[in-house]
MDTraj code that builds the backbone (N, CA, C; nanometers):
import mdtraj as md
import numpy as np

residues = "MET SER SER ARG ILE ALA VAL VAL PRO GLY SER PHE ASP PRO PRO THR LEU GLY HIS LEU ASP VAL ILE ARG ARG ALA ALA ALA LEU TYR ASP GLU LEU HIS VAL LEU VAL VAL HIS ASN PRO ASP LYS GLN ALA MET LEU PRO VAL ALA GLN ARG LEU SER LEU LEU GLU GLU SER ILE ALA GLU ALA GLY VAL ALA GLY GLN VAL ILE VAL GLY SER TRP SER MET GLY LEU LEU VAL ASP TYR ALA ARG ASP VAL GLY ALA GLY VAL LEU VAL LYS GLY ILE ARG SER GLN VAL ASP VAL ALA TYR GLU SER PRO MET ALA ILE VAL ASN ARG HIS LEU ALA ASP ILE GLU THR VAL PHE LEU LEU PRO ASP PRO ALA HIS ALA LEU VAL SER SER SER LEU VAL ARG GLN VAL ALA ALA LEU GLY GLY ASP VAL SER PRO PHE VAL PRO ALA PRO VAL ALA ARG PHE LEU ASP THR GLY ALA ARG GLY LEU".split()
xyz = np.array([
    [-9.9325, 20.1425, -10.5086],
    [-9.9120, 19.9900, -10.5405],
    [-9.8292, 19.9284, -10.3797],
    [-9.8953, 19.8366, -10.3378],
    [-9.8249, 19.7643, -10.2582],
    [-9.7392, 19.6659, -10.2656],
    [-9.5977, 19.6884, -10.1676],
    [-9.4888, 19.5992, -10.1864],
    [-9.5162, 19.4775, -10.1357],
    [-9.6360, 19.4510, -10.0768],
    [-9.6683, 19.3486, -9.9973],
    [-9.7459, 19.2358, -10.0879],
    [-9.7650, 19.2587, -10.2113],
    [-9.8632, 19.1793, -10.3005],
    [-9.7453, 19.1633, -10.3893],
    [-9.7212, 19.0183, -10.4317],
    [-9.6167, 18.9768, -10.5392],
    [-9.6828, 18.8762, -10.6123],
    [-9.6030, 18.8783, -10.7490],
    [-9.6499, 18.7941, -10.8652],
    [-9.5373, 18.6852, -10.8751],
    [-9.5713, 18.5696, -10.8869],
    [-9.4683, 18.4774, -10.9622],
    [-9.4823, 18.4179, -11.0719],
    [-9.4445, 18.4728, -11.1848],
    [-9.4819, 18.4239, -11.2999],
    [-9.4136, 18.3317, -11.3685],
    [-9.4558, 18.2188, -11.4461],
    [-9.3851, 18.1268, -11.5160],
    [-9.4869, 18.0377, -11.6422],
    [-9.3792, 17.9411, -11.6946],
    [-9.4830, 17.8497, -11.7961],
    [-9.5345, 17.7575, -11.7014],
    [-9.4615, 17.6857, -11.5970],
    [-9.4980, 17.5952, -11.4913],
    [-9.5257, 17.4640, -11.5886],
    [-9.4452, 17.4283, -11.6877],
    [-9.5149, 17.3340, -11.7802],
    [-9.4111, 17.1993, -11.7870],
    [-9.4069, 17.1340, -11.6931],
    [-9.4902, 17.1283, -11.5671],
    [-9.4055, 17.2030, -11.4216],
    [-9.5359, 17.2024, -11.3506],
    [-9.4581, 17.2474, -11.2070],
    [-9.3394, 17.1780, -11.1594],
    [-9.2184, 17.2327, -11.1066],
    [-9.1403, 17.1674, -11.0657],
    [-9.0887, 17.1916, -10.8868],
    [-9.0338, 17.0841, -10.8417],
    [-8.9868, 17.1285, -10.7048],
    [-8.8964, 17.2773, -10.6560],
    [-8.8548, 17.2928, -10.7937],
    [-8.7674, 17.4480, -10.8002],
    [-8.8683, 17.5495, -10.7605],
    [-8.9805, 17.5533, -10.8907],
    [-9.1030, 17.6397, -10.8605],
    [-9.1686, 17.6326, -10.7487],
    [-9.1856, 17.5132, -10.6800],
    [-9.2455, 17.5151, -10.5564],
    [-9.1742, 17.5535, -10.4284],
    [-9.0331, 17.5490, -10.4444],
    [-8.9351, 17.6216, -10.3501],
    [-8.9778, 17.7616, -10.3345],
    [-8.9736, 17.8331, -10.4677],
    [-8.9753, 18.0015, -10.4789],
    [-9.1005, 18.0373, -10.4354],
    [-9.1996, 17.9559, -10.4756],
    [-9.3360, 18.0118, -10.4325],
    [-9.3766, 17.9859, -10.2748],
    [-9.3249, 17.8968, -10.2198],
    [-9.3155, 17.8515, -10.0689],
    [-9.2462, 17.9982, -9.9906],
    [-9.1090, 18.0256, -10.0573],
    [-9.0519, 18.1267, -9.9610],
    [-9.0812, 18.2674, -9.9998],
    [-9.1491, 18.2830, -10.1240],
    [-9.2214, 18.3906, -10.1736],
    [-9.3340, 18.4284, -10.0799],
    [-9.4261, 18.3144, -10.0453],
    [-9.5279, 18.3099, -9.9825],
    [-9.4814, 18.3788, -9.8638],
    [-9.3972, 18.3354, -9.7984],
    [-9.3265, 18.3641, -9.6415],
    [-9.2939, 18.5064, -9.6470],
    [-9.2730, 18.5803, -9.7812],
    [-9.2308, 18.7172, -9.7660],
    [-9.3181, 18.8363, -9.8171],
    [-9.4315, 18.7950, -9.8479],
    [-9.5330, 18.8706, -9.9040],
    [-9.6801, 18.8188, -9.8624],
    [-9.7748, 18.9291, -9.8351],
    [-9.8820, 18.9070, -9.7495],
    [-10.0053, 18.8263, -9.8520],
    [-9.9706, 18.8421, -9.9791],
    [-10.0426, 18.7861, -10.0649],
    [-9.9554, 18.7664, -10.2046],
    [-9.9819, 18.6188, -10.2611],
    [-9.8704, 18.6121, -10.3559],
    [-9.9857, 18.5508, -10.4888],
    [-9.9642, 18.5972, -10.6086],
    [-10.0272, 18.5595, -10.7186],
    [-9.9048, 18.4633, -10.7754],
    [-9.9524, 18.3267, -10.8249],
    [-9.8803, 18.2419, -10.8829],
    [-9.9396, 18.2439, -11.0054],
    [-9.8856, 18.2663, -11.1179],
    [-9.9079, 18.3297, -11.2495],
    [-9.8788, 18.2335, -11.3542],
    [-9.9618, 18.1546, -11.4282],
    [-9.9181, 18.0647, -11.5362],
    [-9.9344, 18.1805, -11.6581],
    [-9.8140, 18.1990, -11.7327],
    [-9.8331, 18.2643, -11.8408],
    [-9.7851, 18.2440, -11.9642],
    [-9.8519, 18.2800, -12.0780],
    [-9.8141, 18.2205, -12.2269],
    [-9.6892, 18.2780, -12.2618],
    [-9.5805, 18.1843, -12.2707],
    [-9.4551, 18.1967, -12.3774],
    [-9.4660, 18.1690, -12.5271],
    [-9.4753, 18.2559, -12.5990],
    [-9.4885, 18.1943, -12.7397],
    [-9.3419, 18.1591, -12.7862],
    [-9.2429, 18.1455, -12.7245],
    [-9.1233, 18.0862, -12.7681],
    [-9.1339, 17.9405, -12.6935],
    [-9.2368, 17.8867, -12.6518],
    [-9.2119, 17.7652, -12.5993],
    [-9.3189, 17.6835, -12.6477],
    [-9.3039, 17.5672, -12.6454],
    [-9.4141, 17.4687, -12.7181],
    [-9.4788, 17.3922, -12.6028],
    [-9.6083, 17.4065, -12.5335],
    [-9.6460, 17.3549, -12.4336],
    [-9.6488, 17.2333, -12.4274],
    [-9.6358, 17.1537, -12.3363],
    [-9.6649, 16.9925, -12.3096],
    [-9.8088, 16.9967, -12.2289],
    [-9.8405, 17.0929, -12.1567],
    [-9.9469, 17.0618, -12.0723],
    [-10.0687, 17.1755, -12.1081],
    [-10.1900, 17.1635, -12.1166],
    [-10.2719, 17.2641, -12.1383],
    [-10.2452, 17.3739, -11.9957],
    [-10.3150, 17.4999, -12.0226],
    [-10.2864, 17.5854, -11.9375],
    [-10.3730, 17.5341, -11.7924],
    [-10.4968, 17.4709, -11.8285],
    [-10.6020, 17.4205, -11.7259],
    [-10.5378, 17.3387, -11.6329],
    [-10.4556, 17.2390, -11.7082],
    [-10.3905, 17.1418, -11.6181],
    [-10.2726, 17.2007, -11.5660],
    [-10.2127, 17.2798, -11.6036],
    [-10.1069, 17.3298, -11.4838],
    [-10.1450, 17.4288, -11.3916],
    [-10.2736, 17.4807, -11.3987],
    [-10.3178, 17.5789, -11.2993],
    [-10.3781, 17.4455, -11.1732],
    [-10.4202, 17.3643, -11.2310],
    [-10.4721, 17.2341, -11.1568],
    [-10.3685, 17.1882, -11.0456],
    [-10.2518, 17.1729, -11.1508],
    [-10.1281, 17.0866, -11.0830],
    [-10.0605, 17.1811, -10.9763],
    [-10.0782, 17.3293, -10.9886],
    [-9.9951, 17.4238, -10.9309],
    [-10.1105, 17.4259, -10.7992],
    [-10.2262, 17.4284, -10.7961],
    [-10.3028, 17.4462, -10.7082],
    [-10.3020, 17.3057, -10.6204],
    [-10.2971, 17.1904, -10.6751],
    [-10.2803, 17.0759, -10.5801],
    [-10.1603, 17.0571, -10.4961],
    [-10.0431, 17.1167, -10.5983],
    [-9.8926, 17.1060, -10.5311],
    [-9.8967, 17.1970, -10.4118],
    [-9.9681, 17.3285, -10.4279],
    [-9.9063, 17.4057, -10.3455],
    [-10.0048, 17.3930, -10.1829],
    [-10.1179, 17.3461, -10.2319],
    [-10.2099, 17.2818, -10.1008],
    [-10.1235, 17.1622, -10.0369],
    [-10.1025, 17.0749, -10.1425],
    [-10.0222, 16.9528, -10.0492],
    [-9.8932, 16.9903, -9.9849],
    [-9.8173, 17.1067, -10.0190],
    [-9.6946, 17.1431, -9.9786],
    [-9.7291, 17.1971, -9.8618],
    [-9.8541, 17.2498, -9.7983],
    [-9.9040, 17.3274, -9.6899],
    [-9.8124, 17.4374, -9.7041],
    [-9.8174, 17.5232, -9.8229],
    [-9.7620, 17.6493, -9.8506],
    [-9.8435, 17.7622, -9.7466],
    [-9.7943, 17.8324, -9.6683],
    [-9.8599, 17.9037, -9.5809],
    [-9.8860, 18.0518, -9.6279],
    [-9.9678, 18.1199, -9.6215],
    [-10.0013, 18.2719, -9.6696],
    [-10.1018, 18.2560, -9.7920],
    [-10.1709, 18.3548, -9.8221],
    [-10.2628, 18.3760, -9.9090],
    [-10.1959, 18.3616, -10.0787],
    [-10.2361, 18.2356, -10.1132],
    [-10.1885, 18.2258, -10.2748],
    [-10.2936, 18.2023, -10.3362],
    [-10.2610, 18.2890, -10.4833],
    [-10.3712, 18.2639, -10.5470],
    [-10.3213, 18.2273, -10.7028],
    [-10.3620, 18.1088, -10.7580],
    [-10.3302, 18.0982, -10.8827],
    [-10.4094, 18.1230, -10.9993],
    [-10.3385, 18.1656, -11.0929],
    [-10.4307, 18.2194, -11.2080],
    [-10.3416, 18.2244, -11.3652],
    [-10.3999, 18.2585, -11.4535],
    [-10.3361, 18.2821, -11.5627],
    [-10.3400, 18.4303, -11.6298],
    [-10.2539, 18.4150, -11.7067],
    [-10.2367, 18.5714, -11.8193],
    [-10.2002, 18.5137, -11.9638],
    [-10.2784, 18.5563, -12.0292],
    [-10.2292, 18.5366, -12.1757],
    [-10.2241, 18.6491, -12.2801],
    [-10.2983, 18.7582, -12.2118],
    [-10.3048, 18.8677, -12.3162],
    [-10.2332, 18.9965, -12.2493],
    [-10.1680, 19.0798, -12.3212],
    [-10.0904, 19.2054, -12.2302],
    [-9.9803, 19.1677, -12.1765],
    [-9.9302, 19.2824, -12.1188],
    [-9.8374, 19.2854, -12.0641],
    [-9.8434, 19.2099, -11.9014],
    [-9.7132, 19.1212, -11.8582],
    [-9.7290, 19.1014, -11.7310],
    [-9.7587, 19.2157, -11.6230],
    [-9.6969, 19.3349, -11.6524],
    [-9.7031, 19.4227, -11.5373],
    [-9.8553, 19.4757, -11.5532],
    [-9.9017, 19.4728, -11.6579],
    [-10.0471, 19.5203, -11.6400],
    [-10.1250, 19.4312, -11.5526],
    [-10.0942, 19.2836, -11.5675],
    [-10.1612, 19.1965, -11.4402],
    [-10.1260, 19.2564, -11.3151],
    [-9.9837, 19.2696, -11.2775],
    [-9.9268, 19.3171, -11.1493],
    [-10.0104, 19.4284, -11.1013],
    [-10.0247, 19.5490, -11.2128],
    [-10.0699, 19.6610, -11.1704],
    [-10.2422, 19.6483, -11.1465],
    [-10.3018, 19.5487, -11.1896],
    [-10.4409, 19.5294, -11.1798],
    [-10.4643, 19.4253, -11.0365],
    [-10.3634, 19.3998, -10.9681],
    [-10.4061, 19.3143, -10.8353],
    [-10.3184, 19.4005, -10.7276],
    [-10.2808, 19.5005, -10.7752],
    [-10.1685, 19.6004, -10.6813],
    [-10.0417, 19.5210, -10.6320],
    [-9.9834, 19.4553, -10.7263],
    [-9.8513, 19.3932, -10.6946],
    [-9.7508, 19.5208, -10.7187],
    [-9.6535, 19.5050, -10.6456],
    [-9.5558, 19.5927, -10.6530],
    [-9.4157, 19.5318, -10.7308],
    [-9.4185, 19.3725, -10.6837],
    [-9.3285, 19.2919, -10.7123],
    [-9.3224, 19.1725, -10.7801],
    [-9.2600, 19.1582, -10.9186],
    [-9.2395, 19.0307, -10.9328],
    [-9.1170, 18.9419, -10.8921],
    [-9.1350, 18.8286, -10.8549],
    [-9.0508, 18.7241, -10.8026],
    [-9.0426, 18.6091, -10.8887],
    [-8.9003, 18.5929, -10.9245],
    [-8.8207, 18.5094, -11.0162],
    [-8.7324, 18.4380, -10.9380],
    [-8.7250, 18.2986, -10.9952],
    [-8.6324, 18.1885, -10.9577],
    [-8.5111, 18.2265, -11.0477],
    [-8.3954, 18.2339, -11.0034],
    [-8.2902, 18.2342, -11.0783],
    [-8.1720, 18.1020, -11.0725],
    [-8.1729, 18.0282, -11.1528],
    [-8.0703, 17.8878, -11.1361],
    [-7.9300, 17.9094, -11.1639],
    [-7.9016, 18.0251, -11.2618],
    [-7.7843, 18.0203, -11.3311],
    [-7.7455, 18.1525, -11.3999],
    [-7.6404, 18.1749, -11.4710],
    [-7.5961, 18.3098, -11.5145],
    [-7.7052, 18.3140, -11.6434],
    [-7.7161, 18.2015, -11.7322],
    [-7.8165, 18.2131, -11.8174],
    [-7.9542, 18.2894, -11.7817],
    [-8.0145, 18.2332, -11.6594],
    [-8.1241, 18.3001, -11.6174],
    [-8.1087, 18.4414, -11.6040],
    [-7.9871, 18.4887, -11.5368],
    [-7.9855, 18.6222, -11.4905],
    [-7.9655, 18.7053, -11.6275],
    [-7.9111, 18.6642, -11.7248],
    [-7.8808, 18.7389, -11.8481],
    [-8.0322, 18.7581, -11.9432],
    [-8.1085, 18.6449, -11.9111],
    [-8.2253, 18.6285, -11.9801],
    [-8.3555, 18.7438, -11.8978],
    [-8.3385, 18.7142, -11.7523],
    [-8.4531, 18.7896, -11.6793],
    [-8.4173, 18.9440, -11.6770],
    [-8.2810, 18.9759, -11.6403],
    [-8.2627, 19.1209, -11.6320],
    [-8.2963, 19.2376, -11.7061],
    [-8.2858, 19.2083, -11.8632],
    [-8.3660, 19.3120, -11.9242],
    [-8.4863, 19.3308, -11.9134],
    [-8.5679, 19.2228, -11.8789],
    [-8.7345, 19.1873, -11.8675],
    [-8.7383, 19.2826, -11.7092],
    [-8.6366, 19.2727, -11.6120],
    [-8.6637, 19.3214, -11.4851],
    [-8.6444, 19.4950, -11.5049],
    [-8.5501, 19.5284, -11.5955],
    [-8.5476, 19.6851, -11.6163],
    [-8.6417, 19.7233, -11.7021],
    [-8.6912, 19.6438, -11.8114],
    [-8.8239, 19.7015, -11.8754],
    [-8.9437, 19.6954, -11.8147],
    [-8.9540, 19.6213, -11.7011],
    [-9.0960, 19.6131, -11.6316],
    [-9.0937, 19.7233, -11.5609],
    [-8.9535, 19.7650, -11.4707],
    [-8.9338, 19.8890, -11.3849],
    [-8.9474, 20.0022, -11.4646],
    [-8.9343, 19.9898, -11.5662],
    [-8.9499, 20.1435, -11.6416],
    [-9.0970, 20.1478, -11.6972],
    [-9.1459, 20.0360, -11.7429],
    [-9.3030, 20.0486, -11.7921],
    [-9.3980, 20.0454, -11.6496],
    [-9.3669, 20.0351, -11.5478],
    [-9.4802, 20.0171, -11.4403],
    [-9.3961, 20.0217, -11.2919],
    [-9.2862, 20.0820, -11.3065],
    [-9.2321, 20.0997, -11.1675],
    [-9.2751, 19.9696, -11.0733],
    [-9.2599, 19.8568, -11.1609],
    [-9.2537, 19.7395, -11.0444],
    [-9.1215, 19.6696, -11.0527],
    [-9.0797, 19.6268, -10.9573],
    [-8.9686, 19.5712, -10.9026],
    [-8.9370, 19.4313, -10.9643],
    [-8.8239, 19.3873, -10.9648],
    [-8.8365, 19.2205, -10.9642],
    [-8.7282, 19.1953, -10.8477],
    [-8.7791, 19.0940, -10.8026],
    [-8.7079, 19.0132, -10.6885],
    [-8.6352, 18.8645, -10.7346],
    [-8.5087, 18.8508, -10.7461],
    [-8.4577, 18.7417, -10.7820],
    [-8.4421, 18.6187, -10.6616],
    [-8.4844, 18.4916, -10.6769],
    [-8.4676, 18.3969, -10.5580],
    [-8.3652, 18.3244, -10.5869],
    [-8.2649, 18.2948, -10.5452],
    [-8.1869, 18.1655, -10.5888],
    [-8.2619, 18.0458, -10.5510],
    [-8.2388, 17.9309, -10.6177],
    [-8.3064, 17.7937, -10.5552],
    [-8.2104, 17.7262, -10.4389],
    [-8.3114, 17.6541, -10.3773],
    [-8.2292, 17.5421, -10.3216],
    [-8.1439, 17.4534, -10.3902],
    [-8.0094, 17.4318, -10.3750],
    [-7.9371, 17.3875, -10.4479],
    [-7.9711, 17.2447, -10.5089],
    [-8.0711, 17.1957, -10.4332],
    [-8.1031, 17.0452, -10.4711],
    [-8.1784, 17.0785, -10.6105],
    [-8.2366, 17.1627, -10.6158],
    [-8.3155, 17.2202, -10.7465],
    [-8.2552, 17.3035, -10.8601],
    [-8.1222, 17.3335, -10.8204],
    [-8.0593, 17.4499, -10.9158],
    [-8.0571, 17.3734, -11.0478],
    [-8.0412, 17.2739, -11.0750],
    [-8.0023, 17.2252, -11.2268],
    [-8.1519, 17.1476, -11.2953],
    [-8.2552, 17.1500, -11.2270],
    [-8.3772, 17.1105, -11.2884],
    [-8.4827, 17.2152, -11.3407],
    [-8.5004, 17.2173, -11.4735],
    [-8.5963, 17.2828, -11.5470],
    [-8.6816, 17.2125, -11.5908],
    [-8.8264, 17.2845, -11.6180],
    [-8.9575, 17.2043, -11.7150],
    [-8.9218, 17.1279, -11.8093],
    [-8.8247, 17.2078, -11.8964],
    [-8.7749, 17.1402, -12.0061],
    [-8.7194, 16.9884, -11.9950],
    [-8.6188, 17.0041, -11.8867],
    [-8.5717, 16.8598, -11.8728],
    [-8.6835, 16.7654, -11.8007],
    [-8.7750, 16.7988, -11.7097],
    [-8.8504, 16.7253, -11.6717],
    [-8.9540, 16.6765, -11.7952],
    [-8.9654, 16.7429, -11.8830],
    [-9.0570, 16.7082, -12.0056],
    [-8.9752, 16.5883, -12.0605],
    [-8.8600, 16.6389, -12.1275],
    [-8.7803, 16.5262, -12.1836],
    [-8.7733, 16.3936, -12.0903],
    [-8.7332, 16.3872, -11.9806],
    [-8.7306, 16.2615, -11.9161],
    [-8.8885, 16.2000, -11.8878],
    [-8.9760, 16.2864, -11.8865],
    [-9.1225, 16.2173, -11.8764],
    [-9.1473, 16.1651, -12.0122],
    [-9.1237, 16.2374, -12.0999],
    [-9.1326, 16.1826, -12.2643],
    [-9.0725, 16.0480, -12.3125],
    [-8.9744, 16.0308, -12.2387],
    [-8.9175, 15.9029, -12.2769],
    [-8.9079, 15.7971, -12.1736],
    [-9.0119, 15.8141, -12.0643],
    [-9.0642, 15.7210, -11.9813],
    [-8.9816, 15.7428, -11.8482],
    [-8.8894, 15.8166, -11.8160],
    [-8.8421, 15.8182, -11.6869],
    [-8.8919, 15.8685, -11.5829],
    [-8.8149, 15.8412, -11.4542],
    [-8.8916, 15.8358, -11.3636],
    [-8.8694, 16.0269, -11.3212],
    [-8.9795, 16.1006, -11.3097],
    [-8.9581, 16.2474, -11.2723],
    [-8.9999, 16.2840, -11.1244],
    [-9.0457, 16.1739, -11.0552],
    [-9.0591, 16.1898, -10.9083],
    [-8.9742, 16.2806, -10.8125],
    [-8.8418, 16.2710, -10.8455],
    [-8.7364, 16.3439, -10.7678],
    [-8.7115, 16.4990, -10.8172],
    [-8.7862, 16.5264, -10.9053],
    [-8.8100, 16.6514, -10.9711],
    [-8.9089, 16.7543, -10.9687],
    [-9.0225, 16.6833, -10.9509],
    [-9.1699, 16.7333, -10.9405],
    [-9.2459, 16.7311, -10.8108],
    [-9.3283, 16.8119, -10.7529],
    [-9.4389, 16.7727, -10.6692],
    [-9.5119, 16.6403, -10.6781],
    [-9.5381, 16.5876, -10.5822],
    [-9.6154, 16.4678, -10.5787],
    [-9.7256, 16.4746, -10.6679],
    [-9.8130, 16.5840, -10.6786],
    [-9.9356, 16.5760, -10.7523],
    [-9.8991, 16.5507, -10.9025],
    [-9.7778, 16.6141, -10.9617],
    [-9.7129, 16.6185, -11.0809],
    [-9.6865, 16.4793, -11.1076],
    [-9.5863, 16.4514, -11.0133],
    [-9.5679, 16.2988, -11.0421],
    [-9.6689, 16.2002, -11.0793],
    [-9.7767, 16.2247, -11.0000],
    [-9.8894, 16.1272, -10.9938],
    [-9.9589, 16.1555, -11.1316],
    [-9.9721, 16.2644, -11.1876],
    [-10.0684, 16.2672, -11.3038],
    [-9.9522, 16.2541, -11.4393],
    [-9.8160, 16.2791, -11.4182],
    [-9.7354, 16.2283, -11.5393],
    [-9.7441, 16.0739, -11.5295],
    [-9.7408, 15.9979, -11.4142],
    [-9.7214, 15.8565, -11.3922],
    [-9.8518, 15.7952, -11.4912],
    [-9.9648, 15.8967, -11.4801],
    [-10.0759, 15.8009, -11.5387],
    [-10.1134, 15.8022, -11.6516],
    [-9.9914, 15.8274, -11.7522],
    [-10.0072, 15.8270, -11.9006],
    [-10.0281, 15.9226, -11.9536],
    [-10.0152, 16.0680, -11.8817],
    [-10.0525, 16.1849, -11.9275],
    [-9.8755, 16.2269, -12.0255],
    [-9.7977, 16.1351, -12.0253],
    [-9.6816, 16.1619, -12.1082],
    [-9.7302, 16.2050, -12.2257],
    [-9.7953, 16.1479, -12.3316],
    [-9.8315, 16.1684, -12.4680],
    [-9.9074, 16.2866, -12.4879],
    [-9.9344, 16.3841, -12.3853],
    [-9.9981, 16.5231, -12.4214],
    [-9.9148, 16.5988, -12.5180],
])
top = md.Topology()
chain = top.add_chain()
for i, resn in enumerate(residues, 1):
    res = top.add_residue(resn, chain, resSeq=i)
    for name in ("N", "CA", "C"):
        top.add_atom(name, md.element.get_by_symbol(name[0]), res)
traj = md.Trajectory(xyz[None], top)
């Protein structure tokens, strides 16, 4: 497996500026980056997967993220199976707080055990450290302005009345 191919998994519901920051920085570190919308059974999704994929692609393109970035989805099987299928040796995760570290660390250890795939944690830009998709969903559902927290394509989409999804 090549350590030059990485996967950035997430629910991206919706994509935030923090997600885009991690994607931009990971794309600069690896030759090929797979941004993967994964199904999380513990979360109630606001946006359908196809919409999240579209918003990610548009946000990444509009931000001018350099490098080879492939956007896809995965809903069956283990994340490490996808990583192995594409030849990735690394999973990249954004970490905002100790809560994220506590949640992500056991998964990183299991993924390394299952498939010899490392997990790299990237700390956020401080401007995005407290923003989560959950917070954005709450603000959007109540009619608030989410534009400071999400890429422009996401803000435009949410502003066109998509809040009711």
